[in-house]
N, C-alpha and C positions, 0 to 999 in steps of 0.2 A: 615627189610624191608616190610614197610607198604602197598608198592604195592601189594607184593605176597598175601598178605592176602584180605581173604576175604570181599565185602565191611561193613558188620555189623559191621565186626571186628576192619576194619579199624574206623568206626563212631566212636566204643568203645571207642578205644586208643587214639582218635582226642580229643575226650572230656573232658580226665581227667587233660589235663592243665589248660583246661578253669574250671573245675571245682576245681580245685584249689584255683584257680585265685577267685572262687565264694566264697571259707571259708575262705581264706582271706578277702577277703570286709568284711564277715560277721565279723570275728574277730576286724577289723578297727572301727565298728558301734557298737559294744558290748565292745567299749572301751579295745580293745586289748587283745593279747594272752600272754599265759606265753609260754615258751622254748618249752612244748611238742604242743602248736597248739591250746590247749585248750583254751577257752575264759576266760576273769580275769573279775572279779567282780569288776562294778565303784562304788561299794557304794551303801548305802542304798537310796532308792528313798524317798522326801519327799509324807508323806503321805496326800490325798483328805481328807479336812475338812470341814466338815456339817457348814450349815451357825449359826451362835451362835446369839441368840435375846440379844439385851443390856438392863438391867433395865427392866425384865418382871414385875414386881411388883409395878412400876408405876403406879401410877390412872391416867386411861384414861381419856382425857377429853371429853365436853359434843358436843354433832356433833354443825356444824356450824349454820347450817338451813338446809330445803329443796332443793338438788341441782335442777340447772335448767333443766325446763321439757326438753326431747330430741325433737327436731325439728318435724315437724309434716306437711305432706302436705295438703294444702287447697286448694280445687275446689274452681273457680271462679263462680260461678251462675251465675251471670249479667254477662259474657264475652257471646263474642260469643260461638260459638260448632263451630269446628275444627274434621271434620271427616276424612279428610287426613291426621289429626296428625300433619301438617307441620305447627308452629307457627308462620311462614310469614305470614300466611296470614291475621293475622290480626296485626292493626297495636298494636306498641310499646304504644302508647297513649292511645288508648282503652284497652287495659292491665293494662295498670298502673292507670285509674280512675277506671276498674274495683274492681279493689286488694283493693279501697280507699270504693268506696262504699259496697262492701260486707262486711267488718269488720266496716262499720259507722264512725271512724274516724280511723288517724294513730296516736295509744297512744301517749300522750304528745309532737304532731305536728302539733298540731293546724294549724300555718301557713301552714306548707308545706301540708295538707291535702288541705287546699284553693286554692294552688297556683296550686297543683294537678286538683281541679277541674277547673279553669279555665284557664288553660295552651291550650293554642291552636297551637302552632307551637313547636317541643321539640328543644331544646338548643340555643331558641330564648329568651332570658331576657320580661317577669318575670317568663318564666318556669325555676320548679327546676329541671327538668327532665332529667337526659344530654340524648348526644347520644347514644343509642342500640348498644348491641353488643351479637352478636350469637355464642355458643359454643356449641359443644355436649360435655354433663355434664356427663352424663348419661350412657354412651358407647351404644346406641340403635342408631348412628346409624345419629338421625336425630339431628338439634340443639335446645340447649335451650336457653329462652331470659335471658342476663343480664341486668339487669337497676339499675344508679344510682340515687338517688336522692336529691340532696342539701337540708339540714333542716337544723333550726336554731343552733346559735352556730358551727357552720363549720361541723355538722356531717353530714354523707351520709349514708343514708336509702339503703343497699343492698341488693337487691332482688333478687330472679331466678325463670323462672318459665318453665314448660315443657307442656306438651299434652297428658296428660292420659285417655282414653277413647275415644276420644274426646271434655275431656272438659279441657281448660285451668288450672293448678292449679300452685300455688306459690309453692317452693318447697327451697325456702333461703329467709330468712327475718330476717335481724342485722340491728344494726346502728352501725356503727364507724368513728372514726377519721385518717382515710389512712393519709399518709405517699405518699402511695402507691397503686392501684390493679393491680393484674396480674392474665393470665393466662393462665396456661401451662398445657396442655392435658387437662385433667381432671378435674384438680384441680383448684381453685379459688383462690391465697394468697393475704393478705393486711400486710400490714405496719404503722405499728400505732409508734408514739413517746413515749415513755417509762418517766418513773416517774424517773426511775434510769438513771441518765448521763449517756451517752456514748454507751447505748442502747435503742434499739429496741424492739418492740412486734412483732409478726410476727406470725401471724393467715393461716392456710390451710384449707380448706373446700375440700370435697370429699365427691360423691356420697357415701350413706349408703342405699345396699340393701333392709336390712330389714327393714331399714324408708323409704324408698322412700322419699326421702329428702337429701338436701345435708348437711353433720353434719362437723361442726371444728375439723375436727382431729389433726391438731397438733397445740399448744400453743406454744412459746420459745420464750425466752432473745436473741438477738444477737447485735452485734456490730453493732451501727448505720454508722460507719465511713462516717460523714457527720463534715464535718466541721475542719478534718485532711487535 
C-alpha cells in the first residue's frame, strides 16, 4: 500500500504510470514503436536542397539606365521659420508658395505653378491646391503637412512637409494619377489604374529614417474590383 511508504517513494512510484504514458506518446510521434517499445523508423527524410541557379551561362543584359534618385529632404528657405516645430503655425498656402518659389518652377507643370502663385483661397476654384491634411508621418509625435495639387492631364502632385530644426522641409514629392489616396498610421497609400486590365497599381510611401524623407516602399499590382 502506497500510504505506508515515505512521501518521496510514493511520489516516485506514482510518477511511473505518467512516465510510461509519456514514452508511449513519444513513440507515437516518432511514427510508432515495435512490440518491444522501441521507436520504429518512419523512413528517410527528404534532404534539404540549396537553391539551384538556372542557365548560369546566359549572357547578362545591359543595365536599363540610371535608377531613380532616392528621395531627399528639401528645406524651404523662403518659408517662415517655425522654432516651435508646429507646422500648423504656417498656412498651407504659404508652404505651397514657398515650395514653388524655392524651386523656381514645378518642373513640367507650368500652369500648375502659375495657379499656385495666383491662389488666394485653398479649395476654391481656380486654386489647384486641395484641402490640407495633417498627420504624424515620421513618428515623432508632431504632425506633418500633406498637400495634393491638381496638375495638367489630371495628375496630382503629392507633397508632404515637416519641420526640421525650425525649417519647413519637403519630404515627399511625387506626381500620380490616383484613384484614391489614403493615410493609415505613418503610411500614405496611392492607388492608380494600371494598364493591365482588371488591376490597379498600389504604392505605399513610408518614412525612411536614413533618408529623412518619405520613400516609396511598396509597389504592387492588386485586383481592382471595379466593375464587378
